[in-house]
PyMOL Python script that loads the backbone (N, CA, C, O; Angstrom):
from pymol import cmd

cmd.read_pdbstr("""\
ATOM      1  N   MET A   1    -108.306 -23.426   5.509  1.00  0.00           N
ATOM      2  CA  MET A   1    -108.668 -23.958   4.283  1.00  0.00           C
ATOM      3  C   MET A   1    -110.750 -23.305   4.856  1.00  0.00           C
ATOM      4  O   MET A   1    -111.500 -22.501   4.304  1.00  0.00           O
ATOM      5  N   LEU A   2    -111.014 -24.535   6.679  1.00  0.00           N
ATOM      6  CA  LEU A   2    -112.553 -23.780   6.834  1.00  0.00           C
ATOM      7  C   LEU A   2    -112.145 -22.491   7.495  1.00  0.00           C
ATOM      8  O   LEU A   2    -113.206 -22.036   7.921  1.00  0.00           O
ATOM      9  N   THR A   3    -111.156 -21.640   7.816  1.00  0.00           N
ATOM     10  CA  THR A   3    -111.292 -20.707   8.055  1.00  0.00           C
ATOM     11  C   THR A   3    -111.774 -19.881   7.267  1.00  0.00           C
ATOM     12  O   THR A   3    -112.523 -18.926   7.473  1.00  0.00           O
ATOM     13  N   GLY A   4    -111.174 -20.402   6.047  1.00  0.00           N
ATOM     14  CA  GLY A   4    -111.428 -19.729   4.575  1.00  0.00           C
ATOM     15  C   GLY A   4    -112.933 -19.163   4.099  1.00  0.00           C
ATOM     16  O   GLY A   4    -113.522 -18.112   3.849  1.00  0.00           O
ATOM     17  N   ILE A   5    -113.195 -21.060   4.169  1.00  0.00           N
ATOM     18  CA  ILE A   5    -115.158 -21.185   3.987  1.00  0.00           C
ATOM     19  C   ILE A   5    -116.187 -20.439   4.521  1.00  0.00           C
ATOM     20  O   ILE A   5    -117.193 -19.992   3.970  1.00  0.00           O
ATOM     21  N   VAL A   6    -115.631 -20.324   6.201  1.00  0.00           N
ATOM     22  CA  VAL A   6    -116.760 -19.597   7.031  1.00  0.00           C
ATOM     23  C   VAL A   6    -116.577 -17.769   6.362  1.00  0.00           C
ATOM     24  O   VAL A   6    -117.291 -17.016   5.700  1.00  0.00           O
ATOM     25  N   SER A   7    -115.611 -17.712   6.813  1.00  0.00           N
ATOM     26  CA  SER A   7    -115.741 -15.716   6.289  1.00  0.00           C
ATOM     27  C   SER A   7    -116.131 -15.269   4.988  1.00  0.00           C
ATOM     28  O   SER A   7    -116.203 -14.071   4.715  1.00  0.00           O
ATOM     29  N   ASP A   8    -116.507 -16.623   3.781  1.00  0.00           N
ATOM     30  CA  ASP A   8    -116.280 -16.755   2.563  1.00  0.00           C
ATOM     31  C   ASP A   8    -117.861 -16.198   3.033  1.00  0.00           C
ATOM     32  O   ASP A   8    -118.220 -15.024   3.126  1.00  0.00           O
ATOM     33  N   LEU A   9    -118.707 -17.493   3.306  1.00  0.00           N
ATOM     34  CA  LEU A   9    -119.948 -17.595   3.982  1.00  0.00           C
ATOM     35  C   LEU A   9    -120.349 -16.328   4.220  1.00  0.00           C
ATOM     36  O   LEU A   9    -121.106 -15.592   3.587  1.00  0.00           O
ATOM     37  N   LEU A  10    -119.682 -16.160   5.312  1.00  0.00           N
ATOM     38  CA  LEU A  10    -120.176 -14.717   6.417  1.00  0.00           C
ATOM     39  C   LEU A  10    -120.785 -13.455   5.660  1.00  0.00           C
ATOM     40  O   LEU A  10    -121.837 -12.825   5.771  1.00  0.00           O
ATOM     41  N   GLY A  11    -119.504 -13.350   4.725  1.00  0.00           N
ATOM     42  CA  GLY A  11    -119.532 -12.658   3.816  1.00  0.00           C
ATOM     43  C   GLY A  11    -120.344 -12.006   2.356  1.00  0.00           C
ATOM     44  O   GLY A  11    -120.519 -10.908   1.827  1.00  0.00           O
ATOM     45  N   VAL A  12    -120.710 -13.525   2.100  1.00  0.00           N
ATOM     46  CA  VAL A  12    -121.635 -12.883   1.451  1.00  0.00           C
ATOM     47  C   VAL A  12    -123.500 -13.265   2.390  1.00  0.00           C
ATOM     48  O   VAL A  12    -124.451 -12.574   2.025  1.00  0.00           O
ATOM     49  N   SER A  13    -123.593 -13.714   2.847  1.00  0.00           N
ATOM     50  CA  SER A  13    -124.723 -13.222   4.152  1.00  0.00           C
ATOM     51  C   SER A  13    -124.594 -11.942   4.708  1.00  0.00           C
ATOM     52  O   SER A  13    -125.560 -11.240   5.007  1.00  0.00           O
ATOM     53  N   LEU A  14    -123.649 -11.688   4.824  1.00  0.00           N
ATOM     54  CA  LEU A  14    -123.627 -10.078   5.366  1.00  0.00           C
ATOM     55  C   LEU A  14    -123.766  -8.914   4.328  1.00  0.00           C
ATOM     56  O   LEU A  14    -124.291  -7.808   4.458  1.00  0.00           O
ATOM     57  N   GLY A  15    -123.084  -9.544   3.166  1.00  0.00           N
ATOM     58  CA  GLY A  15    -123.483  -8.370   1.738  1.00  0.00           C
ATOM     59  C   GLY A  15    -125.343  -8.456   1.945  1.00  0.00           C
ATOM     60  O   GLY A  15    -126.118  -7.541   2.221  1.00  0.00           O
ATOM     61  N   ALA A  16    -125.676 -10.180   1.642  1.00  0.00           N
ATOM     62  CA  ALA A  16    -127.002 -10.500   1.339  1.00  0.00           C
ATOM     63  C   ALA A  16    -128.068  -9.493   2.509  1.00  0.00           C
ATOM     64  O   ALA A  16    -129.208  -9.098   2.262  1.00  0.00           O
ATOM     65  N   GLU A  17    -127.643  -9.369   3.196  1.00  0.00           N
ATOM     66  CA  GLU A  17    -128.650  -8.980   4.350  1.00  0.00           C
ATOM     67  C   GLU A  17    -128.289  -7.101   4.147  1.00  0.00           C
ATOM     68  O   GLU A  17    -129.235  -6.340   3.947  1.00  0.00           O
ATOM     69  N   ALA A  18    -126.701  -6.514   4.242  1.00  0.00           N
ATOM     70  CA  ALA A  18    -126.597  -5.176   4.056  1.00  0.00           C
ATOM     71  C   ALA A  18    -127.947  -4.836   2.703  1.00  0.00           C
ATOM     72  O   ALA A  18    -128.986  -4.190   2.832  1.00  0.00           O
ATOM     73  N   LEU A  19    -127.387  -5.579   1.428  1.00  0.00           N
ATOM     74  CA  LEU A  19    -128.415  -5.577   0.421  1.00  0.00           C
ATOM     75  C   LEU A  19    -129.546  -5.173   0.572  1.00  0.00           C
ATOM     76  O   LEU A  19    -129.886  -4.023   0.296  1.00  0.00           O
ATOM     77  N   ARG A  20    -130.589  -6.385   1.207  1.00  0.00           N
ATOM     78  CA  ARG A  20    -131.890  -6.267   2.283  1.00  0.00           C
ATOM     79  C   ARG A  20    -131.893  -4.550   2.962  1.00  0.00           C
ATOM     80  O   ARG A  20    -132.742  -3.704   2.681  1.00  0.00           O
ATOM     81  N   TYR A  21    -130.896  -4.383   3.751  1.00  0.00           N
ATOM     82  CA  TYR A  21    -131.553  -3.149   4.620  1.00  0.00           C
ATOM     83  C   TYR A  21    -131.783  -2.098   3.836  1.00  0.00           C
ATOM     84  O   TYR A  21    -132.797  -1.406   3.936  1.00  0.00           O
ATOM     85  N   ALA A  22    -130.135  -1.748   2.346  1.00  0.00           N
ATOM     86  CA  ALA A  22    -130.221  -0.379   1.666  1.00  0.00           C
ATOM     87  C   ALA A  22    -131.297  -1.149   0.455  1.00  0.00           C
ATOM     88  O   ALA A  22    -130.628  -1.006  -0.568  1.00  0.00           O
ATOM     89  N   LEU A  23    -132.503  -1.828   0.066  1.00  0.00           N
ATOM     90  CA  LEU A  23    -133.520  -2.024  -0.544  1.00  0.00           C
ATOM     91  C   LEU A  23    -135.020  -1.594   0.368  1.00  0.00           C
ATOM     92  O   LEU A  23    -136.192  -1.340   0.090  1.00  0.00           O
ATOM     93  N   LEU A  24    -134.391  -1.667   1.271  1.00  0.00           N
ATOM     94  CA  LEU A  24    -136.107  -1.246   2.390  1.00  0.00           C
ATOM     95  C   LEU A  24    -135.530  -0.257   2.105  1.00  0.00           C
ATOM     96  O   LEU A  24    -135.816   0.099   0.962  1.00  0.00           O
ATOM     97  N   ILE A  25    -134.357   0.824   2.941  1.00  0.00           N
ATOM     98  CA  ILE A  25    -134.473   2.002   3.361  1.00  0.00           C
ATOM     99  C   ILE A  25    -135.234   2.620   1.924  1.00  0.00           C
ATOM    100  O   ILE A  25    -136.130   3.464   1.891  1.00  0.00           O
ATOM    101  N   VAL A  26    -134.534   1.869   0.668  1.00  0.00           N
ATOM    102  CA  VAL A  26    -134.466   2.838  -0.221  1.00  0.00           C
ATOM    103  C   VAL A  26    -135.578   3.165  -0.977  1.00  0.00           C
ATOM    104  O   VAL A  26    -135.621   4.100  -1.776  1.00  0.00           O
ATOM    105  N   SER A  27    -137.264   1.723  -0.509  1.00  0.00           N
ATOM    106  CA  SER A  27    -138.047   2.117  -0.351  1.00  0.00           C
ATOM    107  C   SER A  27    -139.339   2.834   0.288  1.00  0.00           C
ATOM    108  O   SER A  27    -140.465   3.257   0.029  1.00  0.00           O
ATOM    109  N   ALA A  28    -138.107   2.626   1.594  1.00  0.00           N
ATOM    110  CA  ALA A  28    -138.841   3.228   3.273  1.00  0.00           C
ATOM    111  C   ALA A  28    -138.741   5.195   2.312  1.00  0.00           C
ATOM    112  O   ALA A  28    -139.525   6.119   2.528  1.00  0.00           O
ATOM    113  N   SER A  29    -137.856   5.209   1.596  1.00  0.00           N
ATOM    114  CA  SER A  29    -137.861   6.794   1.574  1.00  0.00           C
ATOM    115  C   SER A  29    -138.893   7.006   0.197  1.00  0.00           C
ATOM    116  O   SER A  29    -139.461   8.098   0.162  1.00  0.00           O
ATOM    117  N   ALA A  30    -139.093   6.331  -0.602  1.00  0.00           N
ATOM    118  CA  ALA A  30    -139.343   6.442  -1.985  1.00  0.00           C
ATOM    119  C   ALA A  30    -140.779   6.673  -1.532  1.00  0.00           C
ATOM    120  O   ALA A  30    -141.393   7.610  -2.044  1.00  0.00           O
ATOM    121  N   ALA A  31    -141.282   6.022  -0.758  1.00  0.00           N
ATOM    122  CA  ALA A  31    -142.351   5.723  -0.346  1.00  0.00           C
ATOM    123  C   ALA A  31    -142.724   7.035   0.629  1.00  0.00           C
ATOM    124  O   ALA A  31    -143.733   7.544   0.141  1.00  0.00           O
ATOM    125  N   ILE A  32    -142.426   7.559   1.467  1.00  0.00           N
ATOM    126  CA  ILE A  32    -142.504   9.134   1.707  1.00  0.00           C
ATOM    127  C   ILE A  32    -142.274  10.475   0.938  1.00  0.00           C
ATOM    128  O   ILE A  32    -142.801  11.547   1.235  1.00  0.00           O
ATOM    129  N   ILE A  33    -141.342  10.239  -0.173  1.00  0.00           N
ATOM    130  CA  ILE A  33    -140.966  11.039  -1.503  1.00  0.00           C
ATOM    131  C   ILE A  33    -142.342  10.960  -2.081  1.00  0.00           C
ATOM    132  O   ILE A  33    -142.811  11.974  -2.596  1.00  0.00           O
ATOM    133  N   GLY A  34    -143.247   9.512  -2.034  1.00  0.00           N
ATOM    134  CA  GLY A  34    -144.355   9.878  -2.773  1.00  0.00           C
ATOM    135  C   GLY A  34    -146.009  10.715  -2.227  1.00  0.00           C
ATOM    136  O   GLY A  34    -146.972  11.246  -2.781  1.00  0.00           O
ATOM    137  N   ALA A  35    -145.542  10.399  -0.796  1.00  0.00           N
ATOM    138  CA  ALA A  35    -147.012  10.358  -0.031  1.00  0.00           C
ATOM    139  C   ALA A  35    -146.446  11.989   0.218  1.00  0.00           C
ATOM    140  O   ALA A  35    -147.348  12.797   0.439  1.00  0.00           O
ATOM    141  N   ILE A  36    -145.253  12.449   0.202  1.00  0.00           N
ATOM    142  CA  ILE A  36    -145.354  13.900   0.158  1.00  0.00           C
ATOM    143  C   ILE A  36    -145.805  14.823  -0.952  1.00  0.00           C
ATOM    144  O   ILE A  36    -146.423  15.884  -0.864  1.00  0.00           O
ATOM    145  N   LEU A  37    -145.246  14.017  -2.282  1.00  0.00           N
ATOM    146  CA  LEU A  37    -145.951  14.614  -3.319  1.00  0.00           C
ATOM    147  C   LEU A  37    -147.031  14.778  -3.457  1.00  0.00           C
ATOM    148  O   LEU A  37    -147.474  15.835  -3.905  1.00  0.00           O
ATOM    149  N   VAL A  38    -147.990  13.470  -3.004  1.00  0.00           N
ATOM    150  CA  VAL A  38    -149.518  13.442  -3.419  1.00  0.00           C
ATOM    151  C   VAL A  38    -150.401  14.448  -2.363  1.00  0.00           C
ATOM    152  O   VAL A  38    -151.393  15.088  -2.711  1.00  0.00           O
ATOM    153  N   ALA A  39    -149.951  14.443  -1.317  1.00  0.00           N
ATOM    154  CA  ALA A  39    -150.201  15.524  -0.301  1.00  0.00           C
ATOM    155  C   ALA A  39    -150.176  17.248  -1.204  1.00  0.00           C
ATOM    156  O   ALA A  39    -151.035  18.128  -1.246  1.00  0.00           O
ATOM    157  N   LEU A  40    -148.851  17.166  -1.798  1.00  0.00           N
ATOM    158  CA  LEU A  40    -148.999  18.605  -2.417  1.00  0.00           C
ATOM    159  C   LEU A  40    -149.857  18.317  -3.569  1.00  0.00           C
ATOM    160  O   LEU A  40    -150.291  19.391  -3.987  1.00  0.00           O
ATOM    161  N   ALA A  41    -150.241  17.442  -4.183  1.00  0.00           N
ATOM    162  CA  ALA A  41    -151.200  17.210  -5.336  1.00  0.00           C
ATOM    163  C   ALA A  41    -152.080  17.632  -5.045  1.00  0.00           C
ATOM    164  O   ALA A  41    -152.423  18.767  -5.378  1.00  0.00           O
ATOM    165  N   ALA A  42    -153.250  16.275  -3.775  1.00  0.00           N
ATOM    166  CA  ALA A  42    -153.961  16.796  -3.284  1.00  0.00           C
ATOM    167  C   ALA A  42    -153.958  18.290  -3.257  1.00  0.00           C
ATOM    168  O   ALA A  42    -154.739  18.965  -3.926  1.00  0.00           O
ATOM    169  N   ALA A  43    -153.045  18.781  -2.454  1.00  0.00           N
ATOM    170  CA  ALA A  43    -153.495  20.317  -2.095  1.00  0.00           C
ATOM    171  C   ALA A  43    -153.702  20.942  -3.282  1.00  0.00           C
ATOM    172  O   ALA A  43    -154.577  21.798  -3.151  1.00  0.00           O
ATOM    173  N   THR A  44    -153.337  20.887  -4.213  1.00  0.00           N
ATOM    174  CA  THR A  44    -153.085  22.181  -4.962  1.00  0.00           C
ATOM    175  C   THR A  44    -153.752  21.937  -5.935  1.00  0.00           C
ATOM    176  O   THR A  44    -153.577  22.664  -6.913  1.00  0.00           O
ATOM    177  N   ILE A  45    -155.029  20.527  -6.043  1.00  0.00           N
ATOM    178  CA  ILE A  45    -156.443  20.729  -6.507  1.00  0.00           C
ATOM    179  C   ILE A  45    -156.865  21.275  -5.973  1.00  0.00           C
ATOM    180  O   ILE A  45    -156.882  22.431  -6.397  1.00  0.00           O
ATOM    181  N   GLY A  46    -157.598  21.039  -4.583  1.00  0.00           N
ATOM    182  CA  GLY A  46    -158.137  21.196  -3.437  1.00  0.00           C
ATOM    183  C   GLY A  46    -158.381  22.525  -3.485  1.00  0.00           C
ATOM    184  O   GLY A  46    -159.310  23.065  -2.885  1.00  0.00           O
ATOM    185  N   GLY A  47    -157.220  23.341  -4.495  1.00  0.00           N
ATOM    186  CA  GLY A  47    -157.367  25.021  -4.032  1.00  0.00           C
ATOM    187  C   GLY A  47    -156.981  25.330  -2.724  1.00  0.00           C
ATOM    188  O   GLY A  47    -157.598  26.104  -1.992  1.00  0.00           O
ATOM    189  N   VAL A  48    -155.587  24.501  -2.323  1.00  0.00           N
ATOM    190  CA  VAL A  48    -155.352  24.934  -0.714  1.00  0.00           C
ATOM    191  C   VAL A  48    -154.558  25.518  -1.369  1.00  0.00           C
ATOM    192  O   VAL A  48    -154.392  25.166  -2.537  1.00  0.00           O
ATOM    193  N   ASP A  49    -153.537  27.007  -0.614  1.00  0.00           N
ATOM    194  CA  ASP A  49    -152.580  27.856  -0.795  1.00  0.00           C
ATOM    195  C   ASP A  49    -151.129  26.169   0.044  1.00  0.00           C
ATOM    196  O   ASP A  49    -151.330  25.622   1.129  1.00  0.00           O
ATOM    197  N   VAL A  50    -150.415  25.969  -0.512  1.00  0.00           N
ATOM    198  CA  VAL A  50    -149.767  25.005  -0.120  1.00  0.00           C
ATOM    199  C   VAL A  50    -148.775  25.321   0.278  1.00  0.00           C
ATOM    200  O   VAL A  50    -147.913  24.444   0.229  1.00  0.00           O
ATOM    201  N   GLU A  51    -148.364  26.658   0.856  1.00  0.00           N
ATOM    202  CA  GLU A  51    -147.311  27.595   1.380  1.00  0.00           C
ATOM    203  C   GLU A  51    -147.942  27.248   2.893  1.00  0.00           C
ATOM    204  O   GLU A  51    -147.585  26.430   3.741  1.00  0.00           O
ATOM    205  N   GLU A  52    -149.114  28.293   2.860  1.00  0.00           N
ATOM    206  CA  GLU A  52    -149.707  28.341   4.095  1.00  0.00           C
ATOM    207  C   GLU A  52    -150.282  27.349   4.521  1.00  0.00           C
ATOM    208  O   GLU A  52    -150.907  27.503   5.570  1.00  0.00           O
ATOM    209  N   ALA A  53    -150.285  25.758   3.766  1.00  0.00           N
ATOM    210  CA  ALA A  53    -150.537  24.690   4.474  1.00  0.00           C
ATOM    211  C   ALA A  53    -149.444  24.347   5.552  1.00  0.00           C
ATOM    212  O   ALA A  53    -149.522  24.225   6.775  1.00  0.00           O
ATOM    213  N   ALA A  54    -148.231  24.215   4.529  1.00  0.00           N
ATOM    214  CA  ALA A  54    -147.424  24.468   5.187  1.00  0.00           C
ATOM    215  C   ALA A  54    -146.643  24.481   6.145  1.00  0.00           C
ATOM    216  O   ALA A  54    -145.900  23.597   6.570  1.00  0.00           O
ATOM    217  N   ILE A  55    -146.948  26.232   6.724  1.00  0.00           N
ATOM    218  CA  ILE A  55    -146.642  26.516   7.241  1.00  0.00           C
ATOM    219  C   ILE A  55    -147.820  26.312   8.819  1.00  0.00           C
ATOM    220  O   ILE A  55    -147.572  26.707   9.959  1.00  0.00           O
ATOM    221  N   SER A  56    -148.602  25.854   8.516  1.00  0.00           N
ATOM    222  CA  SER A  56    -149.538  25.425   9.863  1.00  0.00           C
ATOM    223  C   SER A  56    -149.689  23.464  10.124  1.00  0.00           C
ATOM    224  O   SER A  56    -150.342  23.015  11.066  1.00  0.00           O
TER     225      SER A  56
END
""", "prot")
cmd.dss("prot")
cmd.show_as("cartoon", "prot")
cmd.util.cbc("prot")
cmd.orient("prot")
């Protein structure tokens, strides 16, 4: 009985931690993609050749 309660609590807390880390990873990758898109847009607006900027 007690071990079942403990394992349930551990399962819930581990699930919450996993969810929190998954959200962190998703938001971090979204921020990185956003930064890349902003840099590309700024380069395009500034008249810089994007391919040339990527090579250098």
